KENU-951541 format. One record per atom (N, C-alpha, C): z, y, x. Coordinates in steps of 0.001 Angstrom, whole numbers, plus 500000, padded with zeros to 6 digits. Each point is the difference from the previous one (the first is absolute). Example, Ala and Ser with C-alpha at 12.3 -4.5 7.8 and 13.67 -1.06 7.14 Angstrom:
# KENU-951541
507800494310513190500000501190499110500000501200500900499280501050499650500060501190500820500730501090499230
END
This chain:
# KENU-951541
837499266808324267499049501289500277500692501184500498499239500334501106500968501372501184499852501121499264501371500191500195500032501459499033499927501240500746499123500416500972499529500394500937500041501802499733499961500321498601499801501354499505501577500686499645501223498793500521500841500566499458500866500029501700499671500006500735500276499400501414500591501702500811501182500104500279500581501082500427499332500138501196500697501644500408499542500427501244500630499240501225501341499728499800499792498864501474499581498728499665499517499740499129499331498443500085498432500145500217499589501339500330498587500286500176499863500518501535501800499829500784500015500885501458499847501053500169499909501012498830500715501137500162501149500577499790500732500224501228501154500329499726500219501455498836501252500094499605500470500914499242501278500945500556500092500876499895501323501109500643500531500211498743501617499355499827500795500190499158499848501718499673499903500618498697500267501201499258501552500715500625499946501023500436501236500688500677501187499834498803499612500154498650501135499868499296500789498650499862498937499202500470500770498275499917500338499783501184500546500911500966500326499687501549499556499999500946498357499943499875499547500098500988500389499519501387499404500571501127500419499099501265501284500616500539501176499198500575501193500897500065499579500878501792501102501250499808499598500922500922500950499044501675498850500047500598500994498839501634500863501125500457499807501527500127500762500754500278499697500555501439501047499967501208499774500510501232500451499007500628499450499789501282500755499068500931500870500534500528501535499306500178501089500535500968499411501250501340500599501258499821499826500785501029500465499511501372499201499923501235500160499310501002500385501672501133500747500193500307500503501513500435499400499682501549499790501094500264499085500111501293501241499983501411499780499717501136500715500410501000500936501612500129499089500488500013500198501574500063501215500307498596500029499172498913500908500025498947501148499916500279500106498886500924501115499281500041500858500393501471499431500646500883500001499840501247499872501590500624501198500819500253499419501488500561499291499787501040500174499140500981499929500238501041498314499655499607499447498978499993498770499876498802499383501616499459500714500073499168499260501484499823500243500815500294500419500284501391500178501040501284498677499409500633499521498903500370499076499372500791498429500642499526500518499666498650498441500392498933499832501316500458501142500595499703499956501923499769499157500479501252501019499120501505498806500784500903498792499278500294499895498804499654498312499435500073499027500811498958500206500917498918499227500732499314500020501212500772501414500589500765499911501009500326498980499984501378499958498967500688499564499904501268498133499786499964499418499240498492499214500276499816499069501241499574501089500733499279499417501555499913499661500501501381500991499731500390500021500891501956498539499599500394499107498884500086499182499086500568498754500554499407500379500623499097498674501075499056499673501042500742501322500507500602500123501292500203499274499769501638500447499130500669499961499545501263497873499954499727499869498817498804498266500349500149499675501491499582500268500702499286499325501301499990500058500610501593500889499557500606499869501387501575499044499040500418499951498751499922498932499280500942498623500627499905499844500404498405498705499872499599499561501377500615501176501032499554499489501530500489500198499679501492500705499478500949499478499917501342498864500130500358499333498212499638498691499664499993498919500765499702500260500946499174499242500577499866499497501215500764501157500381500573499575500852501096499671499680501575501139498702500077499393499454501818499276498263499744499228499982498804499165498557500168499272500538499183498900500991500403499388500619499408498462498969500414498747500037499363498348499391500473499543501000500734500055501139499715498970500923501071501422500924500966501031499788499617501089501122500940500797499117500890501372500270499979500743499628500966500394498614499214499964498604500690500238498804499862500871499640500883500832499116499536500899499175501124499950498550500280498667499453499061499977498952500831498187499357500182499378501633499894499023499471500363498966501321500689498762499603500630499363501540500083499464500668498847500380501369499991499849500820498690498244499827499634499496500045498851499135500005499913498652498830499624500795498711500431499744498807500029500135499257498782499316498474499806500476499455498867501396499630500152500253499626501137501519499249499986501162501384499265499711501198500701500780500806499365499848500433498529499169499507499387499862500045498459500801498746499518499420498876500697500878499041499368501801500041500270500292500357501338501439500282499676500411501147499516499163501010499869500550501164498489500304499210498435498995499161500123500081499659498417501006498945499824500435499103501446500842499148499595501639500465499989500094501332500728501274500612500425500482500794498855498684501024499558500232500403498815500406499135498786498887499597499619500512498429499269501100499355499857500484499713500531501229499092500420501249500784499787500163501347500655500944500832499043499705500472498820499114500281499689499740500423497957500693498751499391499357498858500438500042498588499573502192499990499989500146500206500923501615499840500425500763500992498401499390501103500281500902501339499322499842499348498567498586499403499438500223499836498628500706498693499871499625498977500726500566498942499616501885499773499597500699500602500889501014500128500308500720500863498801499315500985499804500481500236498493500227499028498764498540499626500032499963498907498875501029498730500321500292499618501090500559498901500451501380500175499666500802501425500482500876500840499911500822499812498201499208500423499331499677500122498210500178498647499513499433498889500489500093498758499236501575499837500657500259499345500779500935499632500996501681500923499275499462501214499646501471500292499691500216499850498290498863499484498987499555500027499158500638498309499350499681499075501597500424498619499438501269499907500839501031500879500971501094499678500376501087500683499525499980501263499475500903500918499929499953500477498695498844500502498962500034500041499003500432498968498522500466500653499355500475498805498776498657499018499585500458498569499867498901499093499591500439499428498847500796500267499270500486499024498877498936500600499260499729498801498955498970500124499015500584500395498573499445501213499465500494500125498225499140499966499300500232499571498520499075499605499456500935500984498846498956500691499150500364500536498341498863500043499375499881500032498366499337500110499384499164501026499989498403500046499856499280501365499938500116500447498745499716501550500010500670500770499039498515501287499991500386500576499050498871501139499759499866500752501208498699500797500155499505500375501277501197501619500156499821500582498876501003501182499875501229499545499416501432500121500816501402499677499285500446501445499623501310499090499666500646501779499556500368500459501012500822500727499877500659501272501315500795499496500610501059499073499311500969499106500533499222498817501011499201499232499412499056499495501008499457500089500952499522501765500141499408500561501248500984500264500532501194500229499790501304500650500787500443498538500977499559498869499451500510498994500559499064499639500903498793499940499699498691500136501169500460500685500681500421501093500294499872500902500930501283499603500847501153499517499136501120499226500823499468498935501017499159499213499177499569499071501138499571499799501085498740501402499929499639500549500899500879500214501236500996500986499333500851500584500975501336498877500661500196498947499429500664498566500339499117499578501220498875499857499542498772499230500897499685500793501556500173501219499748500098500677501610501177499715500657501195500086498825501175499681500934500154498419500969499499499091498602500192498497500618498951500360501549498980500318499872498896499874501008501005500058501074501031501119500301500598500236501113499477501223501134499138500800498681499170501169500956501150501085500102501057500492499167501281500798500570500696499345500958500556498704499953500401499444501173499778499666501118498931499534500616499181499395501039498703501150500660501058500996500093499031501486501208499643499199501009499828499194500747499159499282500807498856499542499925499672499525498537498789499519499489498944501137499336500978500683499497499556501541499468499268500739500988500737500231501201499654500953500931498878499365501072500055498577499821498939499447500582498620500333499364500147499695499004498983499941498918499254501362499825500766500884500219499619501482500010499172500098501126500791499975501318499164500092501191498679499531499823499959498443499693498509499340499878499066500636499140500479500250498705499293501044499147499590500912500784500920500991500287499430501126500583498993499952501069500424498756501002498840500113500829499014499425499866499146499029499176499193499535499438498961500757500045500333501867499198498854501083499446499430500272501238500740500286501518499659500402501383498705499262499889499949498706500121499253499172500456498275500539499543500741500360498599498281500605499444499608501791500586501429500595500354499525501558500313499777499977501444500047499097500863499719499644501696498498500188500007499234499252499642498908499596499727499050501710499387500696500559499017499240500866499219500482501404500792500829499862501436500618501049500968498554500133500858499339498914500107498187500086500999499105500579499435499447499988498147499125499855499944499601501445500439498996499681500119498592501367500719500111499697501501498863500876500497499345501111499444498978499547499100499010500859499211499106499673499019498815499267501022498762499100499762499357499428500657498613500534500288500126501366499227499106500669500689498388499145499573499404500011500841498448499804500503499967498449500331501215499715500102499888498602500783499023498691499527500895500153498304498493498920499612499176500366500077498942500565499854498789500638500688499761498925501029500838499733500836499083499961501837500832498275500132499324499217500526500439498814500323499326499814501211500435498928500655499727499979501690498867499444499771498889499559498640498954499889500041499208501104500712500721501093499691498911500934500090500516500691501853500642499683500688500338500536500956499115499230501049499533498697500133499208499404500775498338499518499223499317501021499751498710499481499048499225498905500843499622499067499163499665498696500628500882498692500514501314500131499189500488498892501292500055498900498406499920498678500619499545499048499201501123499484499600499763499050498387500836499685499305500513498671500538501347500019499941500750498977500633501035498920498992499921498778500118500737499283499251501465500520500118500921500411499004501323500704499631500963498793500641499758498941499901501432498729500962499610499902501423498747500372500592500335499765501101498583500861500766499450501099499627499651500845500578498607499761500396499211499069499993498836499335500208498976501047499001498854500205500888499001500754499314499032499143498954499413500289498877499262499031499450498773500672500044499163498697499692498235500147500477499957500295498305498634500310499770499461500320498473499879498466499693499297498757501027500321498614499674500950499302499709501252500548500254501473499046499434500464500522498870499381500712499589500294500483498295499254498848499225500826499265499633499479499288498676499157500470498758499352499434499159499717500539498741501293499738498999500549500989499465501091499926498984501343499845500974499788500682501126501223499706500362500646501476500425501391500134500323500663501115500227500848499828501587499838501418500220500941499819501696500499501416499899501682499953500475500401501066500239499917500252501000499962501472500338499189500357501594501227501228500292499594500598501413500542501135500689499186500389500968499895501128500523499098500780500840500606498944501530498683499396500691500707499429501491500467500706500400500291501540500291500750500695501224501095499863499549500282500445498589501705499842499575501187498908500617500294500022500927501150499102500516501292500887499938501074499195500167501583500034500144500365501478500947498851499904501550500061501140500244499778501317499676499039499844498829499806501524499175501032500637499690499624501436500131501650500868499406499909500199498522501194499818499582500269499631498431499480498742499818500248498995500108499351498450500044499687500087498803501206499721499461500187499316498210499374501215499036500149501373500621499524500718498706498532499965500015499220499477501019498513500325500153499472498447499512500922499092500318499439498933499185500250499812498668501310500762499304499586500102498724499113500834499105499766500988500616498268500429499853499175499411500004499933499558500904498437499218500625499830498808499345500921499384498815499776498440499759498827499733499223499109499433500196498734499900499293499540498500499557499394499603498925499495498826499923498306500074499942499218498862500374498854499982499589499427498889499515499162500384499140499254498893499124498646499889500054499807498878499753498206499621499703499909499486498474498621500122499710499685499643498551498477500167500356499096499383499262498558500175500093499432501224499411499536500281500921500023501744499408498664500355498971499938498880499310498765499870498169501355500333499321501398499630500230501158499934498922500212501730500143499822500723501130500389501329500043499687501087498470500993500818499884499567500901499064499946501328500565500522500207501192500022501476500439499065499813501404498871500998499716499233500160501609500205500455501007501156501310499580500585500782500894500993498643500922500574499302498990501170499439500491499359498897501050498802499273499677499444499094500573499337500501501235499624501305500380499589500631500899500840500471501244501153499911499350501298500049501081500430498810500551499407498916499401499876498789500749499366499781501004499729498079499882499348499569501017499547498566499194498730499776499365499826498680499482500892499431498986500737500958499131500792499769499146501568499977500842500046499931501265501362500217500110500535501675500181501446500117498846500646501074499927501301500096500276500157501177501018501214500368499974500922500843499511501135499618499398500841500983498928501342500266500465500747501373499946501565499986500087500596498491499732501030499747500381500730498886499564501325500728498787500224501347500181500759500625499660499708500710498239500943499240499135499365500320498556500296501439500054499335500611499046499923501206499720501381500810499444500592498713499300500678500100498926501114500801500627500790499179500553501463500071500572500361499672501307498661499170501014500166499537501324500059498401500037499781499446499193500395498582500216498743499923500798500013498451500463498562499397500541499460499318498889499003500940500003498343498774498863499615499335500815500570498601500174499395499333500734499929498393499732499918499950498611499326498697499358498573500101499693499308498830500111498770500274499449499471498933499417499360499693498679499505499427499589498299499720500170499805498851500598498403499442500561499125500409498638500028499402498576499176499753499449499427501642499074501153500746500204499797501613498810500197500739501182500610499590501361499585501279501007500973500897499753501004499702499177501166500781499704501454500123501115499944501030500527501165500692500737501370499844499346501132499934500254501119500124499105501143500391500556500654501057499738501431500195500461501323499121499143500599499711500892501383498637499493500850501380499485500377500844500359501218500916499171499664500134498697498706500742499702499969500560498803498531499265499231499579499319500008498611499384499736499084501041500202499809500800500605498359500536499904499445499007500666498919500634499379498827498888500157498554500903500409499210499543501285499016500904500695498889498931499754498813500780499859498857498703500026498950500610501326499885499189501121499569500178501038498624500321499883499382499039499196498414500284499844499569501389499636501183500876499237499501501238499196500756501375501298500453499600501094500730501266500595501243500092499740500652498221499909501377500455500121500150500638498424499382499999498847500839500931498904500570499340499308501425500772499680500833499364499104499583499115498664500458498922499708499321499334498855501041500203499152501602500174500681501517499379498909500405500652501114501414500158499483501498500821499864499957500889500856501089500541500420500026501491499906499941501097501055499079499124501137499462500406500782498713501108499627499918501338500734498969501232499192498955499778500769499923499495501047498534500265500571499630498762501046498481500126500467499965498315500594500671500141501491499666498762500458500967499840501480499170501100501089500350500525500915498629500862500901499451498671500760498872500463500137498835499124500612499751500503501558500135498753500686499586500409501406498947499463500688498997501290499869498879499717500644499926498896501229499285499076500090499812499043501143498250499794500253499871499439501377498861499941500602499819498460500897499368499710500688499408498953501296499556500438500840501068500055501028499506500502501317498856498770500609499556500864501186498822498902500706500891498137500080501030500419500179500293498248500395500986499113498409499540500610499054500098499334498798501544500365499286500754500758500778501218499891499477499796501504498693501124499886499576499914500806498664501165501394500534499665501466500094500088500749500647500305501194498611500784500766500180500555501093498980499363501255500966498753500693499379499478501412500773500998501159499736501164499612499339500444501178499439501677500004499397500733500746499421500799500027499080499296499489498483501616499517499042499904500377498975499169501531499161499240499804499017499377501665499798501083500321498787501229499641499653501149500386499257501035499582500515501516500597499401501022499425500694500257498610499079500500499218501076500744498779499481501636500114499573500067498878499071501046500170499357499944500641498117501599499759499464500109501071499152499385501106499640499502500078498565499526500946499818500830501214499918499301501188500333501033501122499861499081501633500051500499500903499457499368500992498953499181500775500876500183500257501615499001500664500716498987499387500655499392498642499293499257499418500406498550500192500645499557500755499795498857500890500452500513501398500787501040499950500555500723501194500746498648499420501840499742501572499962499205500492501203500465499171501485499142498993500069500686499087501464499644500487501000
END
């Protein structure tokens, strides 16, 4: 007879851990400590010190590149690599300022990591855990450990590293102060006027190639990103005008429309709305065909195209401004005028006299 009721945990395939008082598992201890090259060679230690200092100084160089690029590689002003006010000028400005800031931040982190891995003490220490609040004697010992750690880190006897570190950390905030120095002037009434209003009757053109759009080109449940046909790279303040004039058109069956006034400003269910989100100005350029909702990917503000781009969800506080559109004699979509209200993020004086 099989007496399975008396089977041990080992017999049933379950492993058991021996209690501590019975011996438990032996403490394997720490592996033998392997000294780093900088621990045994003064020359290697000096090389590591110079390398850490060099990386901190590279951070200073990155900050200098950022500040210089901010003033001499600008999108709409002085640009050493491209004609001012062009898309290439914007590309070069983003590239050079971005690289400068990346170098400044990266080499501070790289220097700190290399300093810790090559020069700071790396021996492992183990001690029994104790109560959170120790005795006064224990607290004095802890303070002594911190003091010893600072001494062992070499801060006091490595002036080259300390000087380079302080220089890099002091230079980095200047990269923030440089853009702040150029803030202003206030925009005034600029958000109230876009390029659409400068030349009434402009055709709506595809954003990517500038070709005008006919009503027959706009399929049901489609979306187009458009610009005024007359807005080219030769236009004064080209980038600023493009940013303000960015528009998208959608088309849906007019029977789904919930806002008669909005439908009246369109043509056969084709409506045009500002592409600039009224929250903080991101491009609200995502479109859901089944619900006819437009979404801003930055903070998920959602607008209903069938209801005059009314806000359905998110932090935006007002609908996307709608651009009235018509059809000319040749069947092209045209804008008879400007947006009836300011584009972009909401602001307190929205009803200011235009």
